[in-house]
PyMOL CGO cylinders between C-alpha atoms (Angstrom):
from pymol import cmd
from pymol.cgo import CYLINDER

trace = [
    CYLINDER, 26.52, 4.12, -59.02, 22.90, 2.97, -58.81, 0.3, 1, 1, 1, 1, 1, 1,
    CYLINDER, 22.90, 2.97, -58.81, 24.07, 0.34, -56.33, 0.3, 1, 1, 1, 1, 1, 1,
    CYLINDER, 24.07, 0.34, -56.33, 25.58, 3.02, -54.10, 0.3, 1, 1, 1, 1, 1, 1,
    CYLINDER, 25.58, 3.02, -54.10, 22.28, 4.90, -54.01, 0.3, 1, 1, 1, 1, 1, 1,
    CYLINDER, 22.28, 4.90, -54.01, 20.44, 1.70, -53.05, 0.3, 1, 1, 1, 1, 1, 1,
    CYLINDER, 20.44, 1.70, -53.05, 22.98, 0.96, -50.29, 0.3, 1, 1, 1, 1, 1, 1,
    CYLINDER, 22.98, 0.96, -50.29, 22.59, 4.48, -48.88, 0.3, 1, 1, 1, 1, 1, 1,
    CYLINDER, 22.59, 4.48, -48.88, 18.80, 4.16, -48.92, 0.3, 1, 1, 1, 1, 1, 1,
    CYLINDER, 18.80, 4.16, -48.92, 18.98, 0.82, -47.11, 0.3, 1, 1, 1, 1, 1, 1,
    CYLINDER, 18.98, 0.82, -47.11, 21.46, 2.20, -44.55, 0.3, 1, 1, 1, 1, 1, 1,
    CYLINDER, 21.46, 2.20, -44.55, 19.25, 5.25, -43.96, 0.3, 1, 1, 1, 1, 1, 1,
    CYLINDER, 19.25, 5.25, -43.96, 16.20, 2.99, -43.57, 0.3, 1, 1, 1, 1, 1, 1,
    CYLINDER, 16.20, 2.99, -43.57, 18.00, 0.77, -41.04, 0.3, 1, 1, 1, 1, 1, 1,
    CYLINDER, 18.00, 0.77, -41.04, 19.25, 3.82, -39.14, 0.3, 1, 1, 1, 1, 1, 1,
    CYLINDER, 19.25, 3.82, -39.14, 15.80, 5.44, -38.99, 0.3, 1, 1, 1, 1, 1, 1,
    CYLINDER, 15.80, 5.44, -38.99, 14.17, 2.11, -38.08, 0.3, 1, 1, 1, 1, 1, 1,
    CYLINDER, 14.17, 2.11, -38.08, 16.64, 1.62, -35.23, 0.3, 1, 1, 1, 1, 1, 1,
    CYLINDER, 16.64, 1.62, -35.23, 15.98, 5.13, -33.91, 0.3, 1, 1, 1, 1, 1, 1,
    CYLINDER, 15.98, 5.13, -33.91, 12.21, 4.63, -34.15, 0.3, 1, 1, 1, 1, 1, 1,
    CYLINDER, 12.21, 4.63, -34.15, 12.33, 1.28, -32.34, 0.3, 1, 1, 1, 1, 1, 1,
    CYLINDER, 12.33, 1.28, -32.34, 14.56, 2.69, -29.58, 0.3, 1, 1, 1, 1, 1, 1,
    CYLINDER, 14.56, 2.69, -29.58, 12.21, 5.65, -29.14, 0.3, 1, 1, 1, 1, 1, 1,
    CYLINDER, 12.21, 5.65, -29.14, 9.23, 3.28, -28.95, 0.3, 1, 1, 1, 1, 1, 1,
    CYLINDER, 9.23, 3.28, -28.95, 10.96, 1.12, -26.34, 0.3, 1, 1, 1, 1, 1, 1,
    CYLINDER, 10.96, 1.12, -26.34, 11.89, 4.18, -24.26, 0.3, 1, 1, 1, 1, 1, 1,
    CYLINDER, 11.89, 4.18, -24.26, 8.31, 5.48, -24.34, 0.3, 1, 1, 1, 1, 1, 1,
    CYLINDER, 8.31, 5.48, -24.34, 6.96, 2.05, -23.39, 0.3, 1, 1, 1, 1, 1, 1,
    CYLINDER, 6.96, 2.05, -23.39, 9.44, 1.70, -20.50, 0.3, 1, 1, 1, 1, 1, 1,
    CYLINDER, 9.44, 1.70, -20.50, 8.57, 5.15, -19.20, 0.3, 1, 1, 1, 1, 1, 1,
    CYLINDER, 8.57, 5.15, -19.20, 4.89, 4.28, -19.35, 0.3, 1, 1, 1, 1, 1, 1,
    CYLINDER, 4.89, 4.28, -19.35, 5.44, 0.98, -17.49, 0.3, 1, 1, 1, 1, 1, 1,
    CYLINDER, 5.44, 0.98, -17.49, 7.53, 2.73, -14.82, 0.3, 1, 1, 1, 1, 1, 1,
    CYLINDER, 7.53, 2.73, -14.82, 4.77, 5.31, -14.39, 0.3, 1, 1, 1, 1, 1, 1,
    CYLINDER, 4.77, 5.31, -14.39, 2.18, 2.57, -13.92, 0.3, 1, 1, 1, 1, 1, 1,
    CYLINDER, 2.18, 2.57, -13.92, 4.40, 0.79, -11.36, 0.3, 1, 1, 1, 1, 1, 1,
    CYLINDER, 4.40, 0.79, -11.36, 5.04, 4.04, -9.49, 0.3, 1, 1, 1, 1, 1, 1,
    CYLINDER, 5.04, 4.04, -9.49, 1.31, 4.83, -9.32, 0.3, 1, 1, 1, 1, 1, 1,
    CYLINDER, 1.31, 4.83, -9.32, 0.59, 1.33, -8.01, 0.3, 1, 1, 1, 1, 1, 1,
    CYLINDER, 0.59, 1.33, -8.01, 3.30, 1.73, -5.36, 0.3, 1, 1, 1, 1, 1, 1,
    CYLINDER, 3.30, 1.73, -5.36, 1.94, 5.11, -4.29, 0.3, 1, 1, 1, 1, 1, 1,
    CYLINDER, 1.94, 5.11, -4.29, -1.59, 3.70, -4.10, 0.3, 1, 1, 1, 1, 1, 1,
    CYLINDER, -1.59, 3.70, -4.10, -0.38, 0.79, -1.95, 0.3, 1, 1, 1, 1, 1, 1,
    CYLINDER, -0.38, 0.79, -1.95, 1.51, 3.14, 0.38, 0.3, 1, 1, 1, 1, 1, 1,
    CYLINDER, 1.51, 3.14, 0.38, -1.55, 5.38, 0.70, 0.3, 1, 1, 1, 1, 1, 1,
    CYLINDER, -1.55, 5.38, 0.70, -3.73, 2.38, 1.56, 0.3, 1, 1, 1, 1, 1, 1,
    CYLINDER, -3.73, 2.38, 1.56, -1.18, 1.19, 4.14, 0.3, 1, 1, 1, 1, 1, 1,
    CYLINDER, -1.18, 1.19, 4.14, -0.98, 4.68, 5.65, 0.3, 1, 1, 1, 1, 1, 1,
    CYLINDER, -0.98, 4.68, 5.65, -4.77, 4.91, 5.80, 0.3, 1, 1, 1, 1, 1, 1,
    CYLINDER, -4.77, 4.91, 5.80, -4.93, 1.48, 7.49, 0.3, 1, 1, 1, 1, 1, 1,
    CYLINDER, -4.93, 1.48, 7.49, -2.27, 2.56, 10.02, 0.3, 1, 1, 1, 1, 1, 1,
    CYLINDER, -2.27, 2.56, 10.02, -4.17, 5.75, 10.77, 0.3, 1, 1, 1, 1, 1, 1,
    CYLINDER, -4.17, 5.75, 10.77, -7.43, 3.85, 11.27, 0.3, 1, 1, 1, 1, 1, 1,
    CYLINDER, -7.43, 3.85, 11.27, -5.68, 1.32, 13.49, 0.3, 1, 1, 1, 1, 1, 1,
    CYLINDER, -5.68, 1.32, 13.49, -4.12, 4.14, 15.51, 0.3, 1, 1, 1, 1, 1, 1,
    CYLINDER, -4.12, 4.14, 15.51, -7.52, 5.76, 15.95, 0.3, 1, 1, 1, 1, 1, 1,
    CYLINDER, -7.52, 5.76, 15.95, -9.04, 2.47, 17.12, 0.3, 1, 1, 1, 1, 1, 1,
    CYLINDER, -9.04, 2.47, 17.12, -6.20, 1.95, 19.61, 0.3, 1, 1, 1, 1, 1, 1,
    CYLINDER, -6.20, 1.95, 19.61, -6.55, 5.53, 20.83, 0.3, 1, 1, 1, 1, 1, 1,
    CYLINDER, -6.55, 5.53, 20.83, -10.31, 5.11, 21.26, 0.3, 1, 1, 1, 1, 1, 1,
    CYLINDER, -10.31, 5.11, 21.26, -9.83, 1.85, 23.16, 0.3, 1, 1, 1, 1, 1, 1,
    CYLINDER, -9.83, 1.85, 23.16, -7.24, 3.44, 25.43, 0.3, 1, 1, 1, 1, 1, 1,
    CYLINDER, -7.24, 3.44, 25.43, -9.51, 6.39, 26.13, 0.3, 1, 1, 1, 1, 1, 1,
    CYLINDER, -9.51, 6.39, 26.13, -12.41, 4.03, 26.74, 0.3, 1, 1, 1, 1, 1, 1,
    CYLINDER, -12.41, 4.03, 26.74, -10.24, 1.98, 29.08, 0.3, 1, 1, 1, 1, 1, 1,
    CYLINDER, -10.24, 1.98, 29.08, -9.11, 5.07, 31.01, 0.3, 1, 1, 1, 1, 1, 1,
    CYLINDER, -9.11, 5.07, 31.01, -12.67, 6.33, 31.32, 0.3, 1, 1, 1, 1, 1, 1,
    CYLINDER, -12.67, 6.33, 31.32, -13.76, 2.91, 32.53, 0.3, 1, 1, 1, 1, 1, 1,
    CYLINDER, -13.76, 2.91, 32.53, -11.07, 2.95, 35.24, 0.3, 1, 1, 1, 1, 1, 1,
    CYLINDER, -11.07, 2.95, 35.24, -12.05, 6.38, 36.51, 0.3, 1, 1, 1, 1, 1, 1,
    CYLINDER, -12.05, 6.38, 36.51, -15.82, 5.96, 36.30, 0.3, 1, 1, 1, 1, 1, 1,
    CYLINDER, -15.82, 5.96, 36.30, -16.44, 2.45, 37.45, 0.3, 1, 1, 1, 1, 1, 1,
    CYLINDER, -16.44, 2.45, 37.45, -13.29, 0.94, 38.85, 0.3, 1, 1, 1, 1, 1, 1,
    CYLINDER, -13.29, 0.94, 38.85, -13.90, -2.72, 39.53, 0.3, 1, 1, 1, 1, 1, 1,
    CYLINDER, -13.90, -2.72, 39.53, -17.38, -2.80, 38.01, 0.3, 1, 1, 1, 1, 1, 1,
    CYLINDER, -17.38, -2.80, 38.01, -18.08, -5.29, 35.27, 0.3, 1, 1, 1, 1, 1, 1,
    CYLINDER, -18.08, -5.29, 35.27, -20.20, -4.18, 32.33, 0.3, 1, 1, 1, 1, 1, 1,
    CYLINDER, -20.20, -4.18, 32.33, -23.82, -5.30, 32.24, 0.3, 1, 1, 1, 1, 1, 1,
    CYLINDER, -23.82, -5.30, 32.24, -24.20, -8.68, 30.59, 0.3, 1, 1, 1, 1, 1, 1,
    CYLINDER, -24.20, -8.68, 30.59, -20.53, -9.57, 31.03, 0.3, 1, 1, 1, 1, 1, 1,
    CYLINDER, -20.53, -9.57, 31.03, -19.90, -13.32, 31.09, 0.3, 1, 1, 1, 1, 1, 1,
    CYLINDER, -19.90, -13.32, 31.09, -16.36, -14.18, 32.21, 0.3, 1, 1, 1, 1, 1, 1,
    CYLINDER, -16.36, -14.18, 32.21, -14.52, -17.18, 30.80, 0.3, 1, 1, 1, 1, 1, 1,
    CYLINDER, -14.52, -17.18, 30.80, -13.17, -19.96, 33.04, 0.3, 1, 1, 1, 1, 1, 1,
    CYLINDER, -13.17, -19.96, 33.04, -9.84, -18.29, 33.76, 0.3, 1, 1, 1, 1, 1, 1,
    CYLINDER, -9.84, -18.29, 33.76, -11.53, -15.05, 34.77, 0.3, 1, 1, 1, 1, 1, 1,
    CYLINDER, -11.53, -15.05, 34.77, -14.07, -16.86, 36.97, 0.3, 1, 1, 1, 1, 1, 1,
    CYLINDER, -14.07, -16.86, 36.97, -11.24, -18.39, 39.00, 0.3, 1, 1, 1, 1, 1, 1,
    CYLINDER, -11.24, -18.39, 39.00, -9.63, -14.96, 39.41, 0.3, 1, 1, 1, 1, 1, 1,
    CYLINDER, -9.63, -14.96, 39.41, -12.86, -13.44, 40.66, 0.3, 1, 1, 1, 1, 1, 1,
    CYLINDER, -12.86, -13.44, 40.66, -13.48, -16.34, 43.05, 0.3, 1, 1, 1, 1, 1, 1,
    CYLINDER, -13.48, -16.34, 43.05, -10.05, -15.80, 44.61, 0.3, 1, 1, 1, 1, 1, 1,
    CYLINDER, -10.05, -15.80, 44.61, -10.84, -12.15, 45.33, 0.3, 1, 1, 1, 1, 1, 1,
]
cmd.load_cgo(trace, "trace")
């Protein structure tokens, strides 16, 4: 019977070791998923912030363009130097 007691102790040790290793793997996986989720959320937040900034710049340029049309239609800003294609357009007018 001493062999039976040894076999039961070994079986119990293997069983408890298996449970402990599975628990460790589950905790590690959960931790890794949490890290990945935080990284994804951070990336989305940065993209959203960039979109918002880009939208504000576009909005400001549109407002600036509209104000320029109403205030000084046809006037070029001071110090404006047109490129070759624009010079030909202005010469035609």
